[in-house]
N, C-alpha and C positions, 0 to 999 in steps of 0.2 A: 374196466380195471381201475382200482382205486390208487391214488398217488401214494408214494412212500412218504414218510414224515419229512424227509429232505426235500422232496418235490413239492410238498405242500408249503414248506417254508419258502422255497424259491418263488412259488406263486404269490405268497404274501409280499415278498420283495417287489415283484412286478406291480402289484396293486398299490403298494405304498408309493412307488415312483409315479404312478398315474393318479394318486390321490383318490382312489376308488373306495370310498367309505363302505358302501353296501357289500362289496366283495370281500373286503377285509373283515367285516363283522361276521360274515358267513363262516370264516375260518376259526372263530373262537367258540369255546363252550359258553353256555349262558352264565356260568359262575367263574369265568376266567379272571385272571389277575395280571396286571401289568405292573412291573417294578422298574420305573424309569430312573435314569441317572439324575440326581439333583432334585427330584420331586417326590411327593408322597405316593405310596403305592395306591392302586385303585383296583376295584373288582366289580364285576357284573356288567351286563350289556349296556345299561344306561350310562354308567361312568366311562366305559371304554368308548362308546360312541362320542361322548362329550370330549374325551381326550383327543380323539382323531379329528373331530370337527375343529377344535381349537388349533391343533397342529396344522391342518391343511389350510386354515384361514390365515395363519401367520407365517408359515414357511413352505417351501417346496424342496423336496429331497431328490437329488440326482445322484444315485449311487448304484452299485452292482453288488447285491448280496451274494456272498461266497460261502457255501456250506463247507466247513472244515471237518466236521465229524457228525455222524449219525449213529446213535446207539438205541436199539430197540429191545425192550424187555417185556414181552407179551403185550399188554395193553397200554404200556407207557413207553414213550420215546423221548430222547434228549438230543436236540440238534444244536450244534455250536456253529456260529457264523461270525464273519467279519465283513465290514462294508466300508470301503473308502467312499466318501461322498462329498458333494458340494451342497451346501445348505443355502438357499436363497431366502433372505429376510424380505418378505413381501412389503413391509412398511418402508424400509430404508433402501432396498435394492442391493444391499451388501451381500456378498457371497463369502461364506466361510467354508474352508476346507476342513473336514473332520474325518474321524474314523470311528465307526460304531463297532463295538464288541457285543455280541448278542447270544443269549441262550434261550431256547424255546423248549418247554416241556409240553409234550403232546399226549393226548389221551385218545385211545381208540374207542370210538362210539359204534353203535350198531351200523351206522351208515358210512363212516369215514374217520380218519384222524382229524382231531381238532386241537387248537392251541389252548392249553389249560393255563400255562404261565409263560409270560414273556418278560425277560429282564435284559436291560441294555445299559451300556455305559458308552461315553465318548472320550476319545483321546485324539484331539486335533494334531498332536505332534507326530502321530503315526502316518498321517496322510501326506505323503511326499508328493505324489502325483495323482490328482483326481482326474477322472475321465469325463469328457463332454461337459465342460463348464456350463452352468446355467446362465442365461441372460434374462433380465426382467421382461415380462410380456408387455408388448406395446398396446 
């Protein structure tokens, strides 16, 4: 049985928390686009790989992605999420509490749902209580 769009996005959240690059890339279409907060948009597998490699080299994300809505229209789905998170800066060891607001547009392929567009913004003011604070690895 194939996962629903919301289940696939939850899977993305688990892979993000574990910094599992290969599993994350499997969830995207080859021509997918990421529209990150405060950065230029990027598209295609090579650019998406580079985006996550840089992300995982510089920070660790400890959050719990929460699906707020899931709308399916034949071969397209829109999933809206929010995620209170602690962000560990791997260089300084500082931990920032933040709050991600995310929208995923998924496309149904012959095999499964895939992420076609991922857009996110951050609002640290919304993260009043973050779960399981990160500590730098020893």
